[in-house]
C-alpha positions in Angstrom: 12.2 23.7 14.7 8.6 24.5 14.0 5.9 21.8 14.5 2.8 21.8 12.3 -0.3 19.6 13.1 -1.6 17.7 10.1 -5.3 16.9 10.0 -7.8 15.7 7.4 -11.4 14.5 7.5 -10.4 11.8 4.9 -8.9 9.8 7.8 -10.3 8.9 11.2 -10.2 11.5 13.9 -7.7 10.9 16.7 -9.3 8.8 19.4 -7.2 10.4 22.1 -5.0 13.4 22.9 -2.7 13.2 19.8 -2.6 14.4 16.2 -3.2 12.4 13.1 0.3 13.6 12.1 3.0 16.2 12.9 5.2 17.9 10.3 8.6 18.9 11.5 10.9 20.3 8.9 10.8 18.0 5.9 9.5 15.1 7.9 5.9 14.0 8.6 5.3 11.6 11.5 2.0 9.8 11.0 0.3 8.4 14.1 -0.8 4.8 14.1 -3.7 4.3 11.8 -6.4 1.8 12.7 -8.7 0.2 10.2 -11.4 2.8 10.9 -13.7 4.0 8.1 -13.4 7.9 8.3 -17.0 8.7 7.5 -18.5 6.4 10.1 -15.8 6.3 12.7 -16.3 2.5 12.9 -13.8 -0.3 12.7 -14.2 -2.2 9.5 -14.8 -6.0 9.6 -12.4 -8.5 11.0 -10.6 -9.6 7.9 -6.8 -8.8 8.0 -6.8 -7.9 4.3 -9.6 -5.4 4.6 -8.2 -4.0 7.8 -4.7 -3.6 6.3 -6.1 -1.8 3.2 -8.2 0.6 5.4 -5.2 1.4 7.7 -3.0 2.1 4.6 -5.8 4.2 3.0 -6.0 6.3 6.2 -2.2 6.7 6.2 -2.2 7.7 2.5 -5.0 10.3 3.1 -3.0 11.9 5.9 0.1 12.1 3.7 -1.9 13.6 0.8 -3.3 16.3 3.1 0.3 17.6 3.3 1.1 17.1 -0.4 3.2 14.0 0.5 2.8 10.6 -1.1 3.4 7.0 -0.1 6.6 7.1 -2.2 8.1 9.5 0.4 7.6 7.2 3.3 11.0 6.2 4.8 9.9 4.1 7.8 6.9 2.1 8.7 5.9 0.3 11.9 3.2 -2.4 11.6 1.5 -3.8 14.8 -0.3 -7.1 14.2 -2.6 -8.7 16.7 -1.6 -12.0 15.3 1.8 -12.6 13.6 0.0 -15.4 11.7 -1.6 -12.5 9.6 1.9 -11.4 8.4 1.7 -13.0 4.9 -1.8 -11.6 4.1 -0.9 -8.2 5.5 2.3 -8.2 3.4 0.4 -8.9 0.2 -1.8 -5.9 0.7 1.1 -3.8 2.0 3.0 -4.6 -1.3 0.3 -2.9 -3.3 0.9 0.4 -1.6 4.7 0.3 -1.6 5.9 -0.9 -5.0 9.5 0.6 -5.2 12.0 2.3 -3.0 10.6 0.3 -0.2 10.7 2.0 3.2 12.4 0.5 6.2 9.9 -1.4 8.2 9.4 -3.1 11.6 6.5 -5.5 12.2 5.7 -6.7 15.6 2.9 -8.7 17.3 1.0 -6.6 19.8 -1.3 -8.4 22.3 -3.9 -5.6 22.4 -4.5 -2.9 19.7 -7.0 -0.1 20.3 -10.6 -0.9 19.3 -9.6 -4.6 19.3 -8.3 -4.1 15.7 -6.0 -6.7 14.1 -3.6 -4.1 12.8 -2.2 -0.6 13.3 0.3 1.1 11.0 2.4 4.2 11.7 4.9 5.9 9.3 7.5 8.6 8.9 7.8 10.4 5.5 10.4 12.8 4.2 10.4 15.1 1.3 12.5 18.1 0.1 9.9 19.0 -2.6 
């Protein structure tokens, strides 16, 4: 099956030897998105709400670069530095996924790149 690299300047550049996303068939596999502001390349604040929003905006931008939407996300993995942030993260997350909720896993990770409080990865599927 053909693999296609997905890239956009509306999301942060990869900070290592990986792609922002990879399209394989009707699936898009989006790499973990940190709360980095794309235009500056800097981690935004230390507030979990702001960091969750930025991570999801980055995810959304990558999906849109391939004409996919958040509605086509089928699986999300959320990595939290502190599981105590779950409730606040979930409030923001719920603003991005409002129906046909994707499957999700949320785990506490002792160390996230750039010392972020959150990282979010996703898989989307579309037959459009």
